[in-house]
C-alpha positions, 0 to 999 in steps of 0.5 A: 805682631809683639813688639818682642818678636819684631824686636828679635827679628828685625833689630838689625843691631841688637838681636836679629841681624847680630846674631846672624852676623856672629853665627855667620861669619864666626860659627866656630866662635868658642865660650870662653871657659877653663880651657882658656885661663890658667887656674887662679890660685888664691886661698880667698878666690873661690875656684873658677870665679874668674872663669866663671865672670868670663864665661858670662860676660863674653857674650855681651861682649860679643853682642856689643861689638857688632854694634860698636863695627856698626856704629863706627861704620856710621860715623866713617859714612858722616862728617869726619869731625863733629859739625861746626868743628873750627880747631884742629884735632891734637895728634898728640897722645894723651899723657902726663909729664913725667916727674921724679924727685926725692921723696920718704916712704912708710915702708918696711916691718915694722914699717919705717920712714925711708928715702927713696927716689921717686919716678911718674913715668908718662903713661901714669906708672909710678916707680920708686928707687933707693937712689937716683943712681938707680934710676939713672942707671935702669936699674929695676926699681924697688916697687912700681904701681899703675894708678889707676883707681887710687886717691891722693890724700895729703891730710894726715888726720883724713889718712887716720880717719879713713883707717879708722872706719875700714875695719871697724872693732866688732861690738864688744871687742877690745884689743890693746892698739899695737903703736902706729908709726903715723902717730908716733911721728906726725908728717908734715908733708903727706902723701897718701895714696888710697885704693879701695881693693888694692896696699896702700901707700905712703909718701912724704915731702920735705916741702909744701911746694913739693908736696903739691907739685907731686899731688897735681902730677899724681892726680894726672897719673890717675886720671890719665890710667883712669879714662883710657876706655873712654878716651878711645875712639877704638871700637873694642873700647866702646863695645866693652863699656857697652857690654859692661853696662848690659852684664850689670843691667842684667843683674839688675845695677842701672846706675852708672859709677866709677866702675869702669875706670881703667883698663878692661881687665881692671874694669873686670877686676872691680867688678869681681872684687865688688862681688868678692868683697862681703865674703872676705869680710865675713871670712877674714876680719874676724881673724885678722890680727892687730887691732886699730890702724894696724888691722887696716893695714893687714886687711889692706895688704890682704885685699891687695893680693886678692885683687893681684890674683884677680887681675892676673886672671882676668888678664890672662882670659882677655889675652886669651879672647883677643885673637878671637876679637880680632877675628871677630872685628874684621869678619863684622866689618866685612859683612856689616859694610854692604848692608850698613844702609839697610840696618840702618834704616831698620834700627830706625824703624824698630827705634819708632815701634818701641817709642810708640810701646813706652811713650805713656810709661816713660812721660809719666815717669819723667813727670813724676820722677825727673823733671823736678831735678833735671834743671838743677842738675843742668844748671850744676853741669852747665856751670861746671864746665862754663867755668872751666872753659873759660879758665881753658880760654884765659890760660890760651889767651895768656899764652899767646899774649906772651909769644906776641911779647917775646917776639917783640921786645926778644930777638933771640932766637933761642929763647923764642923756641923755649917759649914755643916748647912751653906753649906747645907743653901747656896741656901737659903742664899740671900747675898751669891746667889745674886752674881749669881742672879745679872748676870741676873738683868745686862742683864734685860735692853738689853733683853727688848730691844730685845725682845720686838719688837717681843711682848714679854713683859716677861723679869720679868719672864725670869730674875726669871727664870734664878734665879731659875735656878741658885739656883736649880742647887745650891741645887742640887749641895749641895745635891749631896756633902753631899750624897756622903762626907756622904758615904765616912767619916767614923769614922776611918778616921783621919782629913788628911784623910777625907780631901783627901776623900773631896777633891775626892768628891769635884772633883767629883761633880763639874765634874757632875755640869759642865756636868748638867749646860751645858745641863741646860744651852742649854734647858733654852736658847732653851725654852726662844728663843720659848717663844720670837719667837714662838708666834710672828711667830704665829701672822705672820702666822694669814693671812696663817689661814685666807688663808686657813691653820684653826686657830685652825690646827695654834694653834696645831702646836704651842701645838705639837711644845711645847709638843715635845720641852718638852720631849726633842725631836729634834726641827729640827726632829720634824719640820725643820724650827723652828730649827733656833729658838731652836738650829740653833743659840746656 
C-alpha cells in the first residue's frame, strides 16, 4: 500500500481520523470569509487581504486543534508533572513588576522633548501621562502601547544609525536634509523603543540609574508580551503555534524565526506585514516627503497605521472564530477521550512506517549537513543554560541565607515579614534577575551565527525561552522554600531553633532545585535543537517528497516527532536517526 494512502487512511491525528472527527462533531463548521470580518479600511492594505489570510490559515488551525486535544489528553493520562520533578510549581502568574516615574519624550509637531509621567503596567503595557496627578486620579493616558515586538536601545548613535539604514536614499537622489531634533539636542540617557512595523518611541531619563531601571523593566515587559503563547499550556495556544508552522511550511518557509512572538492576532499581523512590506516599500517610499531621518520617521509612522489596520482586522476575525473554536474543542474532547488509546497506537504504527520510508535520505542528510555543526550548537546551548541556572542557584542561595541571618539577628516580626516578602518577589525583580538573564543575552550572537546556516532566525525567541526558564525555576524554588518553611516553623521555636529549621529547608530546596534544573536543562536543549535542525532536515527532504514520499507524509512526520518529544518519549525510541539531533550530542 502506498505510504501516502496509509497516512491519509490510518494516521489518526493528522489526516484520516482528524478529518473524520471534524466532520462528525462539527459538520456545520464555517469557512471564515468576508461575512465574518469587518471591512478593512486603509489605503495601503489591499481589500480582503486579512480575510484571505484567515481563510487560508484557519483550516490549518482547525486541524491542529484536534492534534492538540489528543496531546493534552495523553498528558493527563501520564504523570501530572515532568518525570523527576521535585519543586512545587509556582501558582503565581507571569508578570512584570509595575514601574513608574518621570521621563521626557520626543513628541509633537515638530518633535520636541517634553516631560511626561510613564507607567509600565504588570501586563506589559506602557502608558504615559502629562502629569503624575493624572495617573493617580485614574485619568486617561496621553498615549499607550503594548510592548510586543519592540527592542530597547540606549545608544543615541545606534538609534540614529538604525534610522539611516531604515530608508536609504535612492541612487542619485539628493535632498536637503531637514533639521533633526535628535541631532540638535544630544540625549545623555536615552531610551529608544524600536519596532519593525510600528512607530518609534523616544524617551530620556534623568540619570544613568533611572535609565538602567527603565531598560530592565521595559525588557521584562517585552519578553512577557512576546512569549504569551509559548508559556501557555492551553490546547488552543499549542494548536495555533503548530498551525503557524504548518501554514508557513506550505508556503515554503521551513526555518523557525521570531514571527510567533506575541498574541495570536499579533502573530497573524506580523505574518501579513511581512507579505505586504515589499509592495509598501515600492509604492510609498518614492513618494515620502523629507529626507534622511525625517523620512525614516515618516516611514515608521506610515507602517504604524498599516499595522494598526491589519491588527484590527486580524483581531476581529479571530474573535469571530472564537465561538466555533470553543465548540470544536468541546466536541473534540468528548469524541477523542474514549478512543485515545487506539489513536495513540495508530500514531505509533504510522510513525514506524514513515521511519522506514525516510530512514535512508534522513541519515544521509544528517551525515552531510548536520553532524559537523551539531556539537558546536549543542555546546553553546549547554554552556548558556548552565551559566544561567548556576546564576539562579546562586541568587536563590543568597536569598535563603539572608532570611536565616535576619531570623538570627533581628527578632523583629515586622522586619522579618519584609524580608520574606522580598524573598517571595525575587523572580519578578528585574534588577536581581538580570544577573541570570544576561547569560542568555551573551550567547545571542554566537547562537545566531551557528544556527542561521540552517535557516533558523529565532534567536530572540530562544533567548526569551532561556530567560523564562530561569524565572520559572526561581519562582518554583521560592514557592517550595516558603511552603516547607511554613510547615516546619512554629511559635514554639526560638530564633536559633527556627534558623536551624530553615537551614534544613535550605538544603532540601537546593537538592530539589539541582534535580529539576538538570531535567529542565536537558528538555531545553533537546527542544531547541529540534527547533533549529528539524525544519532544516524537512526542507532537505523535499526532494524525497517529490520522489514518492508524499508531502503530507512529511508534514505528518514533523508532527509525530514533535508530539513524541513533547510527551517525553525518547527520540531514539520514536525514531532512531533523530537521536542525533534530540539527544546524541547532549
